[in-house]
C-alpha positions in Angstrom: -5.5 -8.4 -89.9 -3.1 -6.5 -92.1 -1.8 -7.7 -95.5 1.8 -9.1 -95.2 4.5 -7.1 -96.9 5.8 -10.3 -98.5 7.1 -13.8 -97.8 10.5 -15.4 -97.4 11.7 -18.9 -98.2 13.6 -20.7 -95.5 16.9 -20.4 -97.3 16.6 -16.6 -96.9 16.0 -16.9 -93.1 18.5 -19.4 -91.7 22.2 -19.9 -92.0 24.4 -19.5 -94.0 22.6 -16.7 -96.0 19.9 -15.7 -93.5 20.0 -13.6 -90.3 19.2 -16.6 -88.0 22.2 -18.9 -87.5 20.4 -22.2 -87.0 20.2 -25.4 -89.0 17.0 -26.5 -90.9 16.3 -29.2 -88.3 16.8 -26.8 -85.4 14.4 -24.3 -87.2 11.6 -26.9 -87.4 12.2 -28.1 -83.9 11.8 -24.5 -82.6 8.6 -24.2 -84.6 7.3 -27.3 -82.9 8.1 -25.8 -79.4 6.5 -22.4 -80.4 9.7 -20.5 -80.3 9.7 -19.7 -84.1 6.7 -18.7 -86.2 5.0 -21.4 -88.3 5.0 -21.3 -92.1 2.3 -20.3 -94.4 1.7 -23.1 -96.9 1.2 -22.1 -100.5 0.9 -25.2 -102.5 3.9 -27.3 -101.5 5.9 -24.3 -100.5 6.5 -23.2 -96.9 6.8 -19.5 -96.6 7.2 -17.0 -93.7 5.7 -13.5 -93.5 8.4 -10.8 -93.5 6.7 -9.2 -90.5 7.0 -12.5 -88.5 10.7 -12.8 -89.3 11.4 -9.2 -88.5 9.7 -9.6 -85.1 11.6 -12.8 -84.5 15.0 -11.2 -85.3 14.1 -8.2 -83.0 13.1 -10.6 -80.2 16.3 -12.7 -80.6 18.4 -9.5 -80.6 16.7 -8.2 -77.4 17.2 -11.6 -75.7 20.9 -11.6 -76.7 21.5 -8.1 -75.4 19.7 -8.9 -72.1 21.8 -12.0 -71.6 25.0 -10.3 -72.4 24.5 -7.5 -69.8 27.5 -7.3 -67.4 26.9 -9.1 -64.1 27.8 -7.8 -60.7 30.5 -9.7 -58.9 29.3 -11.9 -56.1 30.4 -11.2 -52.6 32.1 -14.6 -52.2 34.4 -13.6 -55.1 35.8 -10.6 -53.2 39.4 -11.0 -52.0 40.0 -11.7 -48.3 41.0 -8.7 -46.2 44.7 -8.2 -45.8 46.0 -8.3 -42.3 
């Protein structure tokens, strides 16, 4: 296991100042489902490794690009032949 480059507080990860535009409650719900990385607890603080957040941002960006790819028109949407 490598040593983390550093840690981030939640306010630096989520909206409005962070790169991930979700609310605090959505963030913790997505941790519970396994979509987002769990925190490292140091005392009472919840912190996230910079590497985990970098990987999450890259994954979310890839997912967004994959879902925004242009789709082919379906055959049923083709106009009827003109007679």
